[in-house]
C-alpha positions in Angstrom: 0.0 0.0 0.0 2.9 2.4 0.7 4.1 2.2 -2.9 0.6 3.0 -4.2 0.3 5.9 -1.8 3.7 7.3 -2.9 2.8 6.9 -6.6 -0.5 8.8 -6.1 1.3 11.6 -4.2 4.2 11.9 -6.7 2.0 11.7 -9.8 -1.2 13.4 -8.5 0.8 16.0 -6.7 2.4 17.1 -9.9 6.0 16.2 -9.0 6.6 14.4 -12.3 5.0 17.1 -14.3 7.1 19.8 -12.6 10.4 17.8 -12.8 10.4 15.9 -16.1 14.1 14.8 -15.7 13.4 13.2 -12.3 13.6 9.4 -12.2 11.6 7.5 -9.5 12.1 3.9 -8.6 9.4 2.0 -6.7 11.6 -0.8 -5.4 11.1 -3.6 -2.9 7.3 -3.6 -3.3 6.5 -5.9 -6.2 4.8 -4.7 -9.4 1.3 -6.2 -9.9 -0.2 -3.2 -8.2 0.8 -0.8 -11.0 -1.8 -1.7 -13.7 -4.8 -1.2 -11.4 -3.5 2.0 -9.9 -2.6 3.6 -13.2 -5.9 2.5 -14.7 -7.7 4.2 -11.7 -5.6 7.3 -11.8 -6.2 7.7 -15.6 -9.9 7.2 -15.0 -9.9 9.9 -12.3 -7.8 12.2 -14.5 -10.3 11.8 -17.4 -13.2 12.6 -15.1 -11.7 15.6 -13.1 -8.6 16.9 -14.8 -9.8 20.4 -15.2 -10.1 20.7 -11.4 -7.5 18.3 -10.0 -4.8 18.5 -12.7 -5.2 21.6 -14.9 -1.5 21.9 -15.5 -0.9 18.2 -16.6 0.0 17.7 -20.2 0.1 13.9 -19.9 -2.0 11.2 -18.3 -0.8 9.6 -15.1 0.2 6.5 -17.0 2.2 8.6 -19.5 4.0 10.3 -16.6 4.7 6.9 -15.0 6.1 5.5 -18.2 8.2 8.5 -18.8 9.8 8.7 -15.4 9.2 5.7 -13.2 10.4 2.2 -12.7 9.0 -0.6 -10.5 10.8 -3.7 -9.4 9.9 -7.4 -9.8 11.1 -10.2 -7.6 12.4 -13.4 -9.1 9.2 -15.5 -8.6 6.6 -12.9 -9.1 4.4 -14.6 -11.6 1.8 -11.8 -11.7 4.5 -9.6 -13.2 3.3 -10.9 -16.6 0.2 -8.8 -16.2 2.2 -5.7 -15.4 4.3 -6.3 -18.6 1.1 -6.7 -20.5 -0.4 -3.4 -19.2 2.7 -1.3 -18.8 5.2 -2.8 -21.2 8.6 -4.0 -20.3 10.6 -0.7 -20.3 9.7 0.4 -16.7 10.4 -2.8 -14.8 13.7 -3.7 -13.1 14.8 -7.0 -11.5 15.4 -7.4 -7.8 17.0 -10.4 -6.1 15.6 -9.2 -2.7 19.0 -10.0 -1.1 19.8 -9.9 1.9 16.2 -10.2 3.2 15.3 -13.4 4.9 12.7 -14.3 2.3 15.1 -13.7 -0.6 15.5 -16.6 -3.1 19.2 -15.7 -3.5 21.5 -17.2 -4.8 19.0 -18.8 -7.2 17.1 -15.6 -7.8 18.4 -15.0 -11.3 17.7 -18.6 -12.4 14.2 -18.4 -11.0 13.5 -15.1 -12.7 14.5 -16.6 -16.1 11.7 -19.2 -15.7 9.0 -16.5 -15.4 6.4 -16.6 -18.3 8.0 -13.5 -20.0 9.6 -13.2 -23.4 13.3 -13.3 -23.7 13.3 -9.7 -24.8 11.4 -8.6 -21.7 13.7 -10.6 -19.5 16.8 -9.0 -21.0 15.3 -5.5 -20.5 14.1 -6.2 -17.0 17.4 -7.8 -15.9 19.8 -5.5 -17.6 18.8 -2.6 -19.9 16.2 -1.0 -17.7 18.4 -1.0 -14.6 21.2 0.6 -16.5 18.9 3.3 -17.8 17.3 3.9 -14.3 20.7 4.3 -12.7 22.3 6.2 -15.7 24.9 3.5 -16.4 26.3 2.9 -19.9 26.3 -0.7 -20.9 29.6 -1.5 -22.6 30.2 -4.3 -25.0 31.9 -6.4 -22.2 28.7 -6.7 -20.2 26.8 -9.8 -21.3 23.3 -10.6 -20.5 22.3 -14.2 -19.4 19.2 -13.9 -21.7 
């Protein structure tokens, strides 16, 4: 619930609209909550934007896609629905290490068994994290996917 509340505050409060270069990571909170929340925020935006968001130039989903990332744990099978709704560009992989319930050291292998395309797995494990943290991926870095 804390992730949802933070997303509502950051998006609905206009933080992303005012700071378009800001990148926000919703980490350590899974990702299946995102489709419902963005659907609901977009619905509310369509209904009341002239009162609640007169300065918005994008929908809440568009702001999220432009500036936010959310993490997925290695065995989070409902992540498939988040990829279906949001796309694969805003999701990053988390091993959840060193938490007691982490699947480490088998986390990467378990993630690779999720019902996602190889292209989505590569983006989630490597490309999206590099983009979120502003890291350049050199030719020496190899993806396991």
